[in-house]
N, C-alpha and C positions, 0 to 999 in steps of 0.2 A: 269841391272835389269830394267824392264819396269816401267814407271811412273804410278802412280795411275790413272791419267787421261786417259791413254791408256790401262788400264787393265780391266778385267771383274769385274763387281760388280752387286749386286742384283737389282739395279735400271734398269739394262738393260732388265730384265724380264718384268717390267711394260712397258717399251718403246716398246718392241717386241709385247706385247699384244695389245697395242693401235694401232700400225701400222697394225697388222694382222686383227684387226677389220675393218679397213677402206680400206685396200689394197692400201693405197696411203700415201706417206710420206708428201706431201704438205698439205693435209687435216689434217693429224695428227699434223703437226706443228701449224696449225691454232687453233686447239682445245687445244693443250697442252701448247702453247706458247714457245715451244722449237724449235730453228732454224732447218730447214730441214737438213742442213749440219751436225749438231750435231746428229740428229736422224739417218742419214745414217751411220755416223761413229760409233755410239754406236751399231747399228745393225750389222755392219761388225765385230766389236770386239767380239760380242756375238757369231756370227757364227764361227769365228776363234777359239774361246775358246771351242766350242762344236765340231768342226771339221766336221760340216755338213752345207749344205745350207738350210735355213729355208724358205726363200721367193725367188721365181724365179722372177727376175726383167727383164723387157724389156722396150723399149721406150714408149710402149702403155699401158701396164698393169702390175700388180703385183699379184702373186698367191702363195698360200702356197704349199710347197713341201710336200711329204708324211711325212717326218721327222718333217717338220714345223707344220703340222696339229696335229700330235701326241703331239708335244711340246706345241702347243697353248692350246690344251685341258687341259693339266696339269697346265700350267702357269696361264691360265685364272682363274682356281679354286683357286690357291694360292693367286693371286692378289685380288680376291673377298673376300677371307677370311681375308686378311690383311686389306682391307678397312672396312669390317664388324667389325673387332676388333677395328679399330680406331673409328668408329662411336659409338661402344658400350662404349668405354672409354670416348668419348666426352659426351655421354648421362649420364654416371656415374658422370661426373664432374658437370652436371647441376642439378641433383636431388639426395637427400639422398637415398642410397640403400646399401645393403651389410652389413658387420660387421664394427662397429665403436668401437675401443678400446680406452677407456679413462682412464688415470692414474690420481688418486686423491691423494692429500697430507693428506687427512682426510675427515670426513663427510661433511665439508663445509656447515654447516647450513645457514650461511649468504647469500649463493647464491641459496638456494633451488634447489640444483643439482638434487635431486630426482624428483622434479616437472618437471624440464626441460627434464629430461630423459623420464619420463612417457608421457609427452606431445608429444615428438618427435616420440616415437614408435607408439603412437596412430594415429598421422597424417601422418606418413611415414611407411606404412605397409611393405615395402620392406627393411626396415632398422632394424637391430638388434644392440643393444648396450651392450658392456661388460665393466663394471667398475671394477677397481682394485686399491688398495692402493699402493702407491710407495713413500717412504719417502726420501731416500738418493739419491744424485746425481749419485753415482756410480751405484746404482740400476737402475736409469733411463737410464743411458748410455748403459746398457746391456739388455734393454727391447724393444720390438717392440710395438709401440703405434701410434695412430692417433692424439690424443691431450693429453697433460699433463698439469695439472694445478699446478703451483708452486708459493709459497709465496716468495716475496722478490727478491733481486738481485741474479742473476744466474752466475755460472762460465762461462768463455768464451766458448760459443757454437755457431756454425754457423747454426742456425736454424731459421725458421720463427716464429714470435711471435706477440701477441697482448696483450695490457693491458686490463684486465677485469675491473679493478677499483682500487682505493686507499681506503683502509679500516682503519677506526680509531680503535686503540687499547687503552685499559686502564688497570689499575692494579686491580685485583680482589682477593678475599679470601673468605673462607666460614664464615658464621656467628659464627660457633664454634671457628674457629681460631681467629677471631677478639675479641670474648668474652674472650679468654684465653690470647692473647698476645697484644691486643690493635690495634688501627688503626694508623699507622705511618703518620705523617703530613710533615715531612722534609726528605731530602735525608740522613741526619745523622741518623735519627731514622730508616729509611728503611734498612740501613746497618746492623742493629742489628736483622733483621728478616730473617726467612727462605724463600728464594726465589726459585721458581721453574724455572729451566733453560730449555728453548726450543731450540733445535738444528735444528729446521725446516728451519730457514733462518737466515742470518746475522743480520737482523734488530731486531730479538728477542733474539739473544745471547748477545747483548749489547743494553740496553734500552735507546733510545733517548728521554728523557723527556722534555716537554715544559710547561711553565707557564708564561703567560703575557709577551711574547717576550723573556723569558729567556730559554736557551737551556742547558741541562746538560746530559752528557753521564754517564750511570750507568751500571756497570757490575754486573748482578745478581749472587749471590753465594748461593748454597744450596746443600743438599745431594741427591736431585732427579733431574734427567735430562730425557728428552724425545725428540724424533724427530717428534712427532705427537702433534698437538694442542689439539686434542681430548683427548689424554692421559694426557697432561698437565692440561686440564680442569678437568678431573677426579681426578687427584692428589689434585687440589685445592678444589674440592667439598668434598674430604675426609678429609680436614683440614690439609693438609700437608704443606701449605705455601701460598705465594703470587705469582700470575701468571699474565703475560701479555697476554690478550685474546681479541678477537674481541668484539666490543661494539654492542651487539645484545640482543634481548629480552630474549632468552632462558638463556643466561648467567646472565643477570641482575636479572632474577627471582629466580635463584638458588644460586647466589653468591652476595657478598657485594663489592661494589667498595671502594677501599682504596686510600688514597692520592688524594681525589677528585679534588683538585686544580691543579693537574698535569695530563697531557695526553701524550701518546706516539705519535711520528711522524707516520702518516698513513703509512701502509705497502702495497705495490703494490702486486696485484695478476696477474700473467702472464699466458696466454694460449700459450703453446709452441706446434707447429705442428711437427709431426714426419716425415713430408715429405716437400720437397721444393715446391711441387704442391699439397696442401691439397685437399682432396676429398670433395665433396659437403656436406656429412654428418658432417665432421669435421668443416667446415666453418659455417654450420647452427647451430651446437651445441654452438660454441663460440658466434655467433651472438645472440642466444637466451639468453645466460648468460649476455651479455652486455645490452640487452633490459630490464633486470630487474631493471636497474638504480641504485639508491642509495640503498645500502644494508640494511639500516635501517633509515627511515625518522626521521629527527631531530638529527641524530648521528653526523653530522658535517663532512661528507665526503668531502674532499677538491677538488677533481678533477674528471672530467669525463674521460672515456677511450680514448686512443689515437688510431687512425687507423694505423699510421705508427710509429713503435717504433724501437729503438736500444736497445738491451739487455745490461744493464750496467754490466761491469765485476766486479768480486769480488775485483779487485785491485783498482776499482774506475776510471780507465783510460777510456776515451771515445774511442769508436771504431765504425767504419762504418760497418753496416751489409751488408753482401754480398748477402742477400736473400731479395726478395720483401716481405713486410708485407702485407698480404692479407686483404682486407676489407670485 
C-alpha cells in the first residue's frame, strides 16, 4: 500500500491551481514557500491519480493541456470557495453574528442577563440570541448550546470555561414564616426548621455556613426540593421554609434574612462554552457579564473572575483542563 506521503490528497488541487496560475514551478515555490521539488512531486502524483497530463512541461515553458485547462477552471472555483469559507469563518470569529444559544440555570437576576442580552442585540444587528432554561447536568449534556451558565462545581467535563464571579448567599424566609416559626439563631435551632433544598449545585445541597472564622457544614432537610433557584425563591416567598439564596436587592425586599450572624460560602458561577473554539458572540456575551462586576455593591463578594480556570470536579480532585480558557 502506498504511503500517505506519496498518495493523492486534496491539497494537491491547491498546488495545481497555484502552479497553473504562474506556469512556473520556481515562481510558485517562492510565493507559497513550498520547495520546487515538493511541488513537482505533488503535481506528478495528481496527474498519475487522474491518469492525464495537466501541464505540458519543457525546458523553456509550461502550458496547460486541454484536460489541464478544464480541470483548472473547476479546481480554481473550488479553491476560491474554500478560501472564501475560511475568510467568512475568520470574520465570524471577530464580530458577533448569527444565532447565539444561551442555556440558563434560572432567571439570574443578580447578573441582569436580560439587560446584557438586550444591549447585545441592539449593538450587534447581525446577532440573534436564544435563551433557554436548563437545570440538570444530563440535560446540558444532551443539548446544543454556545454558552451555558452553571452555579457551583461541575462534573468532570472537558469544556472551556470562565468564572463569572463568586456570589454571596444567605438564608432567607418569608415574613409570614418567621412570624409563625421564629428566626433561628443557632445551628441546633435551624435543624428544627423546614429547609428548602436546592439541587442546582453541590454548594447548595449542603450549606457551608461561616461565622467569625467558624465553618460548619449543614445538610438542609425539608419536604420541598427544586433544581431551580427561582423555584426555591418562590417556595420561600410562599412561606414554605428557609432557603439559601443570592444576596440581592430583589430577595432582600421580599424576604427576611434569618440567622443574620451566619453566611454561606460564596458560590461560583461558571460560563461553559459549548465549543473548544467559542464564537465571537459567545465570548462577547460572557465578557459583558463579567464587566458588570460586583453583583450587588456592599454584598461582600469575595473574588473577581478568573480568566484562566480549571473546572473543579465533583470529587474535589484537581485536574488539568485540556482546553484553553478564552479571555
